[in-house]
C-alpha positions as semicolon CSV with decimal commas, in nm:
position;residue;x (nm);y (nm);z (nm)
1;M;-2,346;-7,410;-2,172
2;K;-2,474;-7,076;-2,038
3;K;-2,713;-7,254;-1,801
4;T;-2,429;-7,470;-1,666
5;V;-2,205;-7,171;-1,605
6;L;-2,492;-6,980;-1,443
7;T;-2,574;-7,278;-1,219
8;L;-2,209;-7,311;-1,112
9;F;-2,194;-6,938;-1,044
10;C;-2,508;-6,955;-0,827
11;I;-2,372;-7,251;-0,631
12;S;-2,040;-7,067;-0,579
13;A;-2,221;-6,756;-0,462
14;L;-2,427;-6,965;-0,220
15;F;-2,113;-7,118;-0,072
16;C;-1,952;-6,775;-0,037
17;V;-2,254;-6,635;0,144
18;T;-2,294;-6,927;0,383
19;S;-1,929;-7,021;0,443
20;C;-1,901;-6,820;0,765
21;E;-2,248;-6,893;0,898
22;K;-2,274;-7,110;1,208
23;V;-2,578;-7,334;1,195
24;D;-2,682;-7,500;1,520
25;S;-2,997;-7,672;1,401
26;P;-3,194;-7,735;1,082
27;A;-3,447;-7,473;1,191
28;A;-3,170;-7,210;1,197
29;E;-3,106;-7,262;0,826
30;S;-3,443;-7,118;0,733
31;S;-3,423;-6,809;0,956
32;A;-3,474;-6,471;0,796
33;P;-3,168;-6,261;0,705
34;E;-3,283;-5,985;0,942
35;S;-3,264;-6,219;1,241
36;A;-2,913;-6,328;1,140
37;V;-2,800;-5,966;1,120
38;T;-2,962;-5,893;1,457
39;E;-2,793;-6,195;1,617
40;I;-2,453;-6,095;1,480
41;T;-2,496;-5,734;1,591
42;E;-2,599;-5,842;1,942
43;A;-2,310;-6,088;1,967
44;V;-2,055;-5,827;1,858
45;T;-2,196;-5,570;2,099
46;E;-2,203;-5,820;2,385
47;N;-1,849;-5,941;2,317
48;T;-1,713;-5,588;2,287
49;E;-1,885;-5,473;2,606
50;T;-1,772;-5,786;2,792
51;S;-1,416;-5,752;2,667
52;I;-1,395;-5,387;2,765
53;A;-1,568;-5,442;3,100
54;E;-1,340;-5,736;3,184
55;N;-1,036;-5,524;3,108
56;N;-1,176;-5,242;3,326
57;D;-1,046;-4,974;3,087
58;S;-0,684;-5,060;3,171
59;N;-0,669;-5,355;2,932
60;A;-0,395;-5,520;3,133
61;P;-0,278;-5,829;2,944
62;S;-0,288;-6,177;3,091
63;K;0,044;-6,350;3,146
64;D;0,213;-6,525;2,855
65;T;-0,019;-6,398;2,582
66;L;0,053;-6,207;2,263
67;G;-0,079;-5,898;2,436
68;S;0,163;-5,932;2,725
69;A;0,452;-5,981;2,482
70;L;0,348;-5,666;2,291
71;C;0,328;-5,464;2,612
72;E;0,667;-5,589;2,730
73;I;0,840;-5,486;2,405
74;F;0,655;-5,152;2,409
75;R;0,765;-5,085;2,771
76;T;1,126;-5,182;2,704
77;E;1,153;-4,969;2,391
78;T;0,981;-4,660;2,531
79;E;1,205;-4,675;2,840
80;A;1,503;-4,683;2,600
81;G;1,368;-4,370;2,428
82;S;1,274;-4,540;2,099
83;D;1,043;-4,366;1,852
84;M;0,718;-4,525;1,727
85;K;0,870;-4,668;1,409
86;T;1,155;-4,832;1,601
87;I;0,908;-4,982;1,849
88;A;0,700;-5,122;1,562
89;D;1,013;-5,264;1,397
90;K;1,123;-5,427;1,726
91;I;0,783;-5,591;1,765
92;N;0,800;-5,718;1,408
93;A;1,157;-5,847;1,458
94;S;1,062;-6,034;1,776
95;E;1,069;-6,412;1,742
96;R;0,729;-6,428;1,912
97;F;0,568;-6,237;1,624
98;S;0,772;-6,367;1,330
99;K;0,497;-6,595;1,201
100;Y;0,259;-6,301;1,152
101;N;0,468;-6,120;0,887
102;F;0,341;-5,780;1,000
103;V;0,282;-5,501;0,755
104;I;0,387;-5,181;0,931
105;E;0,228;-4,861;0,804
106;E;0,192;-4,505;0,924
107;C;-0,166;-4,422;1,018
108;G;-0,364;-4,109;1,085
109;E;-0,701;-4,022;1,225
110;G;-0,994;-4,190;1,052
111;Y;-1,073;-4,551;0,972
112;L;-0,857;-4,807;1,152
113;P;-0,922;-5,183;1,132
114;G;-1,055;-5,313;1,463
115;F;-1,280;-5,019;1,542
116;S;-1,650;-4,956;1,481
117;A;-1,605;-4,590;1,381
118;D;-1,334;-4,343;1,284
119;V;-1,067;-4,294;1,549
120;T;-0,957;-3,940;1,635
121;G;-0,753;-3,775;1,907
122;F;-0,395;-3,858;1,806
123;K;-0,121;-3,679;1,611
124;S;0,043;-3,971;1,435
125;G;0,087;-4,343;1,462
126;Y;0,186;-4,679;1,323
127;K;-0,029;-4,984;1,273
128;L;0,089;-5,343;1,264
129;Q;-0,128;-5,603;1,094
130;P;-0,051;-5,953;0,971
131;M;-0,001;-5,994;0,600
132;I;-0,275;-6,260;0,611
133;G;-0,594;-6,060;0,659
134;T;-0,799;-6,333;0,827
135;I;-0,589;-6,328;1,144
136;P;-0,776;-6,118;1,404
137;F;-0,478;-5,902;1,499
138;A;-0,430;-5,526;1,486
139;A;-0,182;-5,327;1,695
140;Y;-0,139;-4,951;1,703
141;I;0,129;-4,727;1,845
142;L;-0,018;-4,377;1,861
143;E;0,117;-4,041;1,976
144;T;-0,117;-3,802;2,154
145;E;-0,118;-3,514;2,402
146;D;-0,412;-3,663;2,596
147;T;-0,354;-4,034;2,657
148;E;-0,658;-4,075;2,884
149;A;-0,898;-3,933;2,626
150;L;-0,745;-4,143;2,349
151;L;-0,769;-4,462;2,558
152;G;-1,134;-4,382;2,630
153;T;-1,200;-4,341;2,258
154;L;-1,013;-4,660;2,166
155;N;-1,192;-4,863;2,435
156;S;-1,535;-4,735;2,335
157;L;-1,481;-4,799;1,963
158;A;-1,290;-5,130;1,986
159;D;-1,462;-5,406;1,788
160;P;-1,292;-5,745;1,843
161;A;-1,520;-5,901;1,579
162;W;-1,427;-5,659;1,299
163;N;-1,262;-5,938;1,104
164;I;-1,494;-6,161;0,900
165;C;-1,532;-6,511;1,050
166;T;-1,278;-6,451;1,328
167;Q;-1,260;-6,246;1,645
168;A;-0,979;-6,103;1,855
169;E;-0,989;-6,256;2,202
170;E;-0,766;-6,012;2,385
171;V;-0,767;-5,632;2,394
172;V;-0,462;-5,471;2,555
173;S;-0,334;-5,120;2,603
174;E;-0,026;-4,962;2,752
175;V;0,074;-4,597;2,796
176;S;0,423;-4,449;2,812
177;G;0,466;-4,075;2,797
178;N;0,272;-3,952;2,491
179;Y;0,265;-4,298;2,330
180;V;-0,028;-4,538;2,348
181;L;-0,010;-4,904;2,248
182;F;-0,352;-5,051;2,170
183;A;-0,392;-5,402;2,033
184;L;-0,664;-5,650;1,947
185;C;-0,516;-5,996;1,916
186;P;-0,580;-6,367;1,945
187;E;-0,523;-6,500;2,295
188;E;-0,242;-6,730;2,190
189;Q;-0,034;-6,870;2,476
190;Q;0,346;-6,885;2,459
């Protein structure tokens, strides 16, 4: 009985370890773990650099994407004088985002999902993330005295592949007064 349980445990562990691995050929199955880690690291770095370079530090959203919808709500609410919590609540209440069931939490400097290192340079903020953790979506509304410096930090630390087995396809940012909206999201069309 112990051997059967141990065998089932080993098989389960094997499936867990390999469930997110993309195998292109039989030869790839036998590659060393170091090469897999190197490939993943290079892919993440390349995708992050490409994403940031394509957005040219302004991270202007494409038309009809989740990012453009976020920016539109952010613009409308900041022009109306809304505070960060109200903006986050309006995004969450929007029909466009209803399927994500956002969890809205206050956030401070330090670790933030979607970034490769601790984020600093802001006074306070709110983060919006889907209740289902496998969706590559993270949005932040942050308050700062130096929006340019904060955007530089966010752009340099953004990691669209932070989420296991999935990757954000769109990185957007918007500034209004002392508020910065920064989001990593799937490039879902309306």
